[in-house]
C-alpha positions in Angstrom: 100.8 71.2 59.4 99.2 69.7 62.5 97.9 72.3 64.9 98.9 72.1 68.6 96.7 69.9 70.9 96.1 73.0 73.0 94.4 74.8 70.1 92.5 71.6 69.0 91.0 70.9 72.4 90.0 74.5 72.9 88.3 74.5 69.6 86.4 71.3 70.3 85.3 72.7 73.6 84.0 75.9 72.0 86.9 78.4 72.0 89.2 79.8 69.2 92.3 81.8 69.4 92.3 83.7 66.1 95.6 85.4 65.4 93.6 88.0 63.3 91.2 88.7 66.1 91.8 91.2 68.9 90.5 88.8 71.6 89.8 85.2 72.3 86.4 84.1 71.0 84.1 81.7 72.7 81.5 79.9 70.5 79.7 78.9 73.7 79.2 80.4 77.1 82.4 80.1 79.2 80.5 78.0 81.7 79.7 75.5 79.0 83.2 75.7 77.6 84.8 74.7 80.9 82.4 71.8 81.3 83.1 70.6 77.8 86.9 70.9 78.2 86.9 69.1 81.5 84.9 66.2 80.1 87.2 65.9 77.0 90.4 65.8 79.1 89.0 63.2 81.5 87.4 61.1 78.8 90.8 60.3 77.1 92.1 56.8 77.5 95.4 58.1 78.7 94.1 61.2 80.4 97.2 62.0 82.5 99.4 62.0 79.4 96.9 64.1 77.5 96.7 66.7 80.3 100.5 66.9 80.3 100.5 67.3 76.5 97.8 69.9 76.8 99.8 72.0 79.3 103.1 71.7 77.4 101.3 72.7 74.2 99.7 75.7 76.0 103.1 76.8 77.2 104.5 76.5 73.7 101.6 78.5 72.1 101.8 81.2 74.8 105.6 81.7 74.6 104.6 84.5 72.2 104.1 87.5 74.4 101.3 89.0 72.2 99.4 85.7 72.3 100.0 85.4 76.1 98.5 88.9 76.7 95.6 88.1 74.4 94.8 85.1 76.7 95.1 87.4 79.8 92.7 90.0 78.4 88.8 89.7 78.5 87.4 87.4 75.9 84.3 87.8 73.7 81.4 85.6 72.5 81.4 85.1 68.8 77.7 84.4 68.3 76.7 88.1 68.9 77.4 91.1 66.6 80.7 92.8 67.2 79.0 96.0 68.2 77.0 94.2 70.9 79.7 92.0 72.3 80.4 92.3 76.0 83.6 91.2 77.6 83.9 88.0 79.6 86.7 86.5 81.7 89.9 85.9 79.9 90.8 82.4 78.5 93.3 81.8 81.3 90.9 82.9 83.9 88.4 80.5 82.5 91.0 77.7 82.4 91.5 78.2 86.1 87.9 77.2 86.7 88.6 73.8 85.1 89.8 71.8 88.1 91.8 69.2 86.2 94.2 71.8 84.8 93.9 74.5 87.5 97.0 73.6 89.6 99.4 73.5 86.6 97.9 76.7 85.2 98.5 78.4 88.5 102.1 77.3 88.6 102.6 78.4 84.9 101.2 81.9 85.5 103.2 82.5 88.7 106.4 81.3 87.0 105.9 83.8 84.2 105.6 86.7 86.5 109.3 87.5 86.9 109.6 87.7 83.2 107.6 91.0 83.1 108.8 92.7 86.3 110.2 95.6 84.3 106.8 96.6 83.2 105.8 97.4 86.8 108.5 100.1 87.1 107.2 102.0 84.1 103.5 101.2 83.9 101.1 102.0 86.7 98.0 100.8 84.8 96.0 97.7 85.6 96.7 96.4 82.0 100.4 95.8 82.5 101.3 92.2 82.2 102.2 91.4 85.9 98.9 92.9 87.1 97.0 91.0 84.4 98.6 87.7 85.6 97.7 88.4 89.2 94.2 89.4 88.2 93.7 85.8 86.8 94.4 84.4 90.3 92.2 86.8 92.2 88.8 85.7 93.6 88.8 82.1 92.3 85.6 80.4 93.3 87.4 77.2 94.2 91.1 76.3 94.6 91.9 72.6 94.0 95.2 72.6 95.9 95.4 75.6 98.2 98.7 74.4 99.9 100.4 74.2 96.5 99.3 77.7 95.6 100.6 79.1 98.9 103.9 77.4 98.5 104.3 78.7 95.0 103.4 82.2 95.9 106.0 82.2 98.7 108.6 80.7 96.3 108.0 83.5 93.8 108.0 86.2 96.4 111.4 85.0 97.5 113.0 85.2 94.1 111.5 88.3 92.6 112.7 92.0 92.7 111.1 94.3 95.3 108.7 96.0 92.9 107.1 92.6 92.1 107.3 91.5 95.8 105.2 94.5 96.7 102.6 93.7 94.1 102.5 90.1 95.0 102.2 90.7 98.8 99.4 93.2 98.5 97.5 90.8 96.2 97.6 87.8 98.7 94.3 88.5 100.5 92.5 88.2 97.1 94.4 85.1 96.0 95.0 82.7 98.9 92.3 80.4 100.4 91.0 81.2 103.9 92.5 77.9 105.2 96.0 79.2 104.2 95.8 82.5 106.1 97.8 81.1 109.0 100.7 79.9 106.9 100.8 83.2 105.0 100.7 85.2 108.2 103.6 83.2 109.6 105.6 83.7 106.4 104.9 87.5 106.2 105.9 87.9 109.9 109.3 86.3 109.2 109.6 88.3 106.0 108.9 91.6 107.8 111.7 90.8 110.3 114.2 90.1 107.5 113.2 92.8 105.1 112.1 96.0 106.7 111.5 97.7 103.3 108.4 95.5 102.8 106.8 96.5 106.1 104.1 98.7 104.6 102.8 96.2 102.0 103.0 93.4 104.5 100.9 95.4 107.1 98.5 96.3 104.4 98.0 92.6 103.6 97.9 91.5 107.3 95.1 93.9 107.8 93.0 91.9 105.4 93.9 88.4 106.6 92.6 86.5 109.6 95.2 86.9 112.4 95.3 84.4 115.2 96.0 85.8 118.7 99.6 84.5 119.0 100.5 85.8 115.6 98.8 89.1 116.2 100.8 89.7 119.4 104.1 88.9 117.5 103.2 91.3 114.7 102.1 94.0 117.0 105.4 93.8 118.9 107.4 93.9 115.7 105.5 97.0 114.5 105.9 98.8 117.8 109.6 98.2 117.7 109.7 99.4 114.1 108.3 102.8 115.0 111.7 104.0 116.1 113.5 103.0 113.0 110.9 103.2 110.2 111.0 105.6 107.3 109.0 108.8 108.1 106.7 108.2 105.2 105.8 104.7 106.6 104.9 105.8 110.1 101.2 106.6 109.3 100.7 103.0 108.0 102.3 101.5 111.1 100.2 103.6 113.5 97.0 102.8 111.5 97.7 99.1 111.7 98.4 99.1 115.4 95.1 100.9 116.2 93.2 98.8 113.7 94.1 95.4 115.2 94.2 96.5 118.8 91.9 94.8 121.3 90.4 96.0 124.6 93.0 93.9 126.4 96.0 95.3 124.6 95.0 98.9 124.1 97.0 100.2 127.1 100.1 98.5 125.9 99.7 99.8 122.3 99.0 103.4 123.4 102.0 103.3 125.7 104.2 101.9 123.0 103.1 104.6 120.5 103.7 107.4 123.0 107.1 106.0 123.9 108.4 105.2 120.4 106.8 107.8 118.2 109.0 110.8 118.7 107.2 113.8 117.3 110.0 116.2 118.4 112.5 114.4 116.1 109.9 113.8 113.5 109.2 117.6 113.2 112.9 118.3 112.6 113.3 115.5 110.1 110.2 116.7 108.2 111.4 120.2 108.0 114.7 119.1 106.6 113.0 116.8 104.0 110.7 119.7 103.0 113.6 122.0 102.6 115.5 119.5 100.4 112.4 118.7 98.3 111.7 122.4 97.8 115.3 123.1 96.7 115.5 120.1 94.4 112.1 120.4 92.7 111.7 122.3 89.5 107.9 122.0 89.7 105.8 123.8 92.2 103.4 121.7 94.3 100.3 123.3 95.7 101.0 124.0 99.4 97.7 122.6 100.6 98.4 119.3 98.8 101.8 119.0 100.3 100.5 119.8 103.8 97.6 117.4 103.5 99.9 114.5 102.5 102.7 115.4 104.9 103.8 112.5 107.2 102.6 114.3 110.3 99.2 115.0 108.9 98.8 111.3 107.8 100.0 110.1 111.2 97.4 112.3 113.0 94.7 111.1 110.6 95.6 107.5 111.4 95.3 108.2 115.1 92.0 110.0 114.6 90.7 107.0 112.6 91.8 104.7 115.5 90.0 106.9 118.0 86.8 106.9 116.0 86.9 103.2 115.0 87.2 101.7 118.4 85.5 103.4 121.4 87.9 101.5 123.8 90.8 103.2 122.0 89.3 106.6 122.6 88.6 105.7 126.3 92.0 104.2 126.7 93.8 107.2 125.4 91.8 109.6 127.6 92.6 107.4 130.6 96.3 107.5 129.7 96.3 111.3 129.5 94.5 111.5 132.8 97.1 109.2 134.4 100.0 111.6 133.5 100.7 113.8 136.5 104.1 115.4 136.0 105.1 118.0 133.4 108.0 116.0 132.1 105.7 113.1 131.3 103.8 115.1 128.8 104.9 115.0 125.2 104.0 116.9 122.0 102.0 113.8 120.9 99.8 114.3 124.0 98.9 117.8 123.1 98.2 116.7 119.5 95.9 114.0 120.7 94.0 116.5 122.8 93.6 118.6 119.7 92.2 115.6 117.8 89.9 114.7 120.7 88.5 118.3 120.7 87.6 117.9 117.1 85.4 114.9 117.8 81.9 116.1 118.8 81.2 113.1 121.0 84.2 113.8 123.2 84.8 117.5 122.7 83.7 118.7 126.1 85.7 116.1 127.9 88.8 116.9 125.9 88.3 120.6 126.7 88.0 119.9 130.4 91.2 117.7 130.4 93.1 120.3 128.4 92.2 123.0 130.9 93.0 120.9 133.9 96.4 120.0 132.4 97.2 123.8 132.0 96.0 124.6 135.6 98.1 121.8 137.1 101.2 123.0 135.1 101.5 119.7 133.2 101.0 121.4 129.8 103.3 124.4 129.7 103.6 127.4 127.5 106.8 126.0 126.1 105.1 122.7 125.2 102.2 124.5 123.5 104.6 126.7 121.5 106.7 123.7 120.4 103.6 121.8 119.3 102.1 124.7 117.3 105.2 126.2 115.8 107.1 123.0 114.9 104.3 120.8 113.7 102.3 123.2 111.5 101.8 120.7 108.7 100.2 118.1 110.9 97.8 120.6 112.4 96.4 121.9 109.0 93.1 120.2 109.6 92.7 121.3 113.2 93.2 125.1 113.3 89.5 125.7 113.7 89.4 123.4 116.7 92.6 124.8 118.2 91.2 128.4 118.0 87.9 127.2 119.6 89.8 125.4 122.3 92.0 128.5 123.0 88.8 130.7 123.2 87.2 128.2 125.7 90.4 128.0 127.8 90.7 131.8 128.1 87.0 132.3 128.9 87.2 129.6 131.7 90.2 131.3 133.4 88.4 131.8 136.7 91.2 134.0 137.8 93.8 131.2 137.5 97.2 132.8 136.6 98.4 129.9 134.4 95.5 130.0 132.0 96.0 133.5 130.6 99.7 132.8 130.0 99.0 129.6 128.1 96.1 131.2 126.2 98.4 134.0 125.2 101.0 131.5 123.9 98.2 129.5 122.1 96.9 132.6 120.3 100.4 133.9 119.3 101.6 130.5 118.1 98.4 129.8 116.2 98.6 133.2 114.5 102.2 132.5 113.5 101.5 129.0 112.2 98.2 129.0 110.5 97.1 130.4 107.1 95.5 133.8 106.3 92.0 132.6 106.9 92.6 131.4 110.4 94.7 134.4 111.2 91.7 136.5 110.5 89.6 134.2 112.7 92.2 134.6 115.5 92.2 138.4 115.3 88.3 138.3 115.3 88.3 136.3 118.5 90.9 138.6 120.1 88.7 141.6 119.3 85.7 139.7 120.8 87.7 139.2 124.0 88.4 142.9 124.2 84.7 143.6 124.0 83.9 141.0 126.7 84.2 143.4 129.7 86.3 140.7 131.4 89.5 142.3 132.6 91.6 139.2 132.2 90.4 138.4 128.7 90.8 142.1 127.7 94.4 142.2 129.0 95.4 139.0 127.3 93.8 140.0 124.0 95.5 143.4 124.0 98.9 142.0 125.0 98.6 139.4 122.2 97.7 142.0 119.6 100.6 144.2 120.8 103.1 141.4 120.5 101.8 140.4 117.1 101.9 143.9 115.8 105.5 144.3 117.2 106.9 141.0 115.9 104.7 140.2 112.9 103.4 143.5 111.5 103.4 142.2 107.9 101.2 139.1 108.8 98.9 141.4 110.8 98.3 143.6 107.7 97.6 140.5 105.6 95.0 139.4 108.1 93.0 142.6 107.8 
């Protein structure tokens, strides 16, 4: 029986696919193999026909799924002992370095992707077939026909189920040529408008592509609009993207958009409802600290903090925005949360404390706003209790006989005690005791009144804090 031309040419070039072996074996170094194979294919009198026959034969041989997977997995060199063999690129990855067959091999691999989409739903490992296929296409040294690759990727994304779309989209930065970034960005922008469920993987990908200014502005506006309708779990990714791609020229617009469209008041209510449902419907207990750390609010605040730290002009812009707010009704829960974040950053801590105090003295930050922020957004503040307690202590000690500061400091201490965990409740009580021993009448009165209210309303929590 005549063996397929695919097998014959591979063997002549220095590679065998042994059905009894666990991997493809190279008799020569892969770099020599690809050189030999390229020469053999080009040297044929009817080279175009031979290449067509080679590709058709490859498709026939690889129809067998086990054989296909073998060619996707790392290969071995046969001229070294089995115990000493180190893995090399797969056969298909090596074929992609042979320019004369690369374009057709790329098309073949992408067209086989939809065949295995079910594996993605049940297998999270890197060894599932779709991920192995995409791995072949990643980080190619040279792409013969980058436009054809881009067109084929877009074609496959359009016809595949969402689970495979997600995988394909997030792989694009590692696959497409730099010259194709603009085309991919334009396509992803249109896809995000038509399919909001793919917003997160698209933004993740756009963060790793070269964005031209006109496309960047369009994407930014789309994401800002999406803040009002996005899923709660997606908001952190949207905010992170906005603050990652922002420029010094657009920072004011982005901060204004986030403040306007990111409604923490509604978010807090939605999160409480979701937490209640997940608790009632779950048969397994999740560690509370894990749940809080990964809560949507906590992740959003972490995205904001990263943005403030990553770009100095974002930090400066947000401080300027806060300073511009002059009326109590202009101030939101988010503004208080950002001040808490700023007070946790050593480089800007004193300035944040000063702004916070001035906002209280001017009546812009009220007791009611502080209570709402602390009592209704506990999960988001889990990483900031130490800074909040420190900020409260600073605020009370700098009262300078201003009547509004003691009232707000009292609200801060009481709300913090009710919201934080046992460790920080102990810290709060310790600070209150320190205020009593300060010999400052205002501090002593506030501390005693706070302790009295806590003992009256939260006697059990007070006992636990001892």
